[in-house]
C-alpha positions, 0 to 999 in steps of 0.5 A, spaced: 317 678 190 316 685 191 312 688 196 305 691 195 308 698 194 312 696 189 318 697 193 324 692 191 327 690 198 335 689 196 341 686 200 347 689 198 353 685 198 360 690 198 356 696 201 363 699 202 366 699 195 364 704 190 358 701 187 356 700 194 356 707 195 352 709 189 347 703 190 346 707 197 345 713 194 340 710 189 336 707 195 336 714 198 334 717 192 328 713 190 326 710 197 319 709 194 322 704 190 328 701 193 329 699 200 336 696 203 334 690 208 341 687 208 348 690 208 355 686 207 362 688 207 369 685 208 372 688 213 371 696 213 367 695 220 366 703 221 364 704 214 359 699 214 356 701 220 356 708 217 352 706 211 347 702 216 346 707 221 344 711 214 339 706 211 338 702 217 337 695 214 334 689 219 341 685 217 348 687 216 354 682 215 361 683 216 366 678 213 372 679 218 370 676 224 375 680 228 372 686 227 365 685 229 366 688 236 368 695 232 362 694 228 357 693 234 360 699 237 359 704 231 352 702 230 347 706 233 341 701 233 341 693 233 340 690 227 341 682 226 349 681 225 352 676 221 359 674 220 364 670 216 363 667 210 357 663 212 354 669 214 355 672 207 351 666 205 346 667 210 345 674 208 344 673 201 338 668 202 334 673 207 327 671 206 324 678 205 329 680 200 327 680 193 334 682 190 341 681 192 346 686 189 353 683 188 358 688 188 364 684 191 370 685 188 373 679 185 371 671 186 368 672 193 361 674 190 360 667 187 358 663 192 353 668 195 350 669 188 349 662 187 346 661 194 341 667 193 339 664 186 338 658 190 333 662 195 329 664 189 332 672 189 333 676 183 341 677 182 343 684 180 350 683 178 356 688 178 362 683 179 364 681 173 368 675 176 361 671 177 359 670 170 366 670 167 368 664 172 361 661 172 357 664 167 354 657 165 353 655 172 350 661 174 345 662 168 343 655 168 341 656 176 337 662 174 333 658 169 332 652 173 330 657 179 326 662 175 330 668 177 332 674 173 340 676 172 340 683 171 346 687 169 349 693 173 355 694 169 354 700 165 356 697 159 351 691 160 346 695 162 346 699 156 346 693 152 340 690 156 336 697 154 338 696 147 335 689 147 329 690 151 325 691 144 327 684 142 324 680 147 322 673 145 315 673 143 313 668 148 315 673 153 311 679 150 305 678 154 309 677 161 314 683 160 317 682 167 317 674 167 324 673 164 330 678 162 335 672 163 332 666 167 327 661 164 331 661 157 338 662 156 337 669 154 330 672 154 332 676 147 332 674 140 339 675 138 338 672 131 338 678 128 343 681 132 350 682 128 354 685 133 354 687 141 359 693 141 362 694 148 365 701 149 371 703 153 374 709 155 381 707 153 384 708 160 389 713 162 394 710 157 390 710 151 395 714 147 401 712 151 406 709 146 408 702 147 415 703 148 413 707 155 409 701 158 415 699 162 416 705 166 408 706 168 407 706 175 401 704 180 400 711 181 399 713 174 395 707 173 390 708 178 388 715 175 382 713 171 380 719 166 373 718 167 370 713 173 372 713 180 373 706 182 377 701 187 384 699 185 383 693 182 378 695 177 382 701 176 388 697 174 383 693 169 381 699 166 388 701 164 390 694 162 383 693 158 382 686 162 376 690 165 373 690 157 376 683 156 372 680 162 366 684 160 366 681 153 365 674 156 360 677 161 356 679 155 357 672 152 353 669 158 348 674 159 345 675 152 347 668 149 351 671 143 357 668 141 364 671 142 365 673 135 359 677 135 362 681 141 366 687 140 370 693 143 370 700 141 374 706 144 370 712 146 374 716 151 368 721 153 364 715 156 357 718 154 355 712 149 355 706 154 354 700 149 351 699 142 347 693 139 348 693 131 342 689 128 342 685 121 339 691 117 345 695 119 341 699 124 345 701 131 341 702 138 345 706 143 344 708 150 347 714 152 347 718 159 353 721 163 358 717 167 354 715 173 353 708 176 347 710 179 344 710 172 345 703 171 344 701 178 337 704 179 335 701 172 337 694 175 333 695 181 326 698 178 326 694 171 322 694 167 320 701 170 323 707 169 323 712 175 324 719 176 330 721 180 335 727 181 340 725 176 342 730 171 339 728 164 344 729 158 345 736 155 346 735 148 348 743 147 354 741 151 357 735 148 362 738 143 364 731 140 363 723 141 369 720 138 370 712 137 377 709 135 379 701 134 382 698 140 390 697 140 389 690 140 397 688 140 399 694 145 393 692 150 393 684 149 388 683 154 382 683 150 385 677 145 386 673 151 379 674 154 376 672 147 381 666 147 378 664 154 371 666 152 371 661 146 375 656 149 370 656 155 370 651 161 375 653 166 380 657 162 376 664 163 376 662 171 384 661 170 385 668 166 381 672 171 385 669 177 391 670 174 390 677 173 388 678 180 394 676 182 398 680 177 394 686 178 396 685 186 403 684 184 403 690 180 400 695 186 405 692 190 411 694 186 413 687 184 412 687 177 412 692 171 405 694 168 406 689 161 408 683 166 400 683 168 399 681 161 405 676 160 403 673 167 396 672 165 398 669 158 403 664 161 398 661 166 393 660 161 398 657 156 400 652 162 392 650 163 389 644 161 381 647 160 376 642 163 369 643 159 363 644 163 366 644 170 362 644 176 363 649 181 368 645 185 372 644 178 372 652 177 374 653 184 380 648 183 382 651 177 382 658 180 386 656 186 391 653 181 391 659 177 393 663 183 399 659 185 401 659 178 401 666 177 404 667 184 410 663 181 410 667 175 411 673 180 416 670 184 420 668 178 420 676 176 423 678 182 429 673 183 
């Protein structure tokens, strides 16, 4: 567990992405509470070296083995260097780490996440795909290994904070024992009426449906609120991002899919809400900065001062909320179907979406084709209930092949 000084020792997977950059800023902001002991990246050797030179972890990992020499030359000290997919699993299991923060885009974070859990490390999850693909397995493994699964997504971190007063009675004497671990959920959600995820609505919140065919990748990459990588930015434009979050909330908090809803909130100040049986609603508010949820995931159950700006309510002119345009943005309906069906269908939806998004960014398909391809692949799939990891990965690969076929058929 944490060292005697209360500092959390963290391995950061996905160090060169937007979440990784924010996590590094958190570490520099609260060095007395967060120490980076491992950094991993896929292929950006130069950027990984720059990050390592700044925070000087004892271990680094570059998945792309062809770039290892570039990494070595750019480092100004001599950490232990891991490489390849095997290296990613190894750095996720560092003996002196307390927590592994998974900020790897897509499905690549699943195996290292499970390896970290098996090694007894707490997991901070920024990669939605981990719980979308294998929520049943991840949460079961976390329970069996008595480790915490802490949300880094701003929405789920907000829900986590809103539910904190609802820990089960059995946990009250040991508040650090179990947010998500030895039980399916450490919260009593019996009197939770709705979990309400907020969504900015993306760049096309007010765009008429008739104009969707002419949307370009450049337009879709201009998110009105957040600065993110291309995949998650397109997911925010299609609202698949919110669909993935619905399934993630289902597993994290142990609530049925029909109690998870979405509301459009363009200002991105209210990060999510929980409505209780008596009609009361708790919400978590802060400025749009991923350093807030990252810090809380790392320092939980403590709240620690930092250099981030608090909300100035005198400058908040309005907070607006709208019902999503479900028919125009069908991603959420597809996600609800996948989450309710369960088994391998969420993995299939996720994989098909990854392929469709890549095809859109490569100008191979139009914007609405992303939804159409995902639905087409989902319709062809025969879901496997309670799958093991191999079955999930097989379904993932099957869906990718099917989606590639759908992309090709649209280019004939």
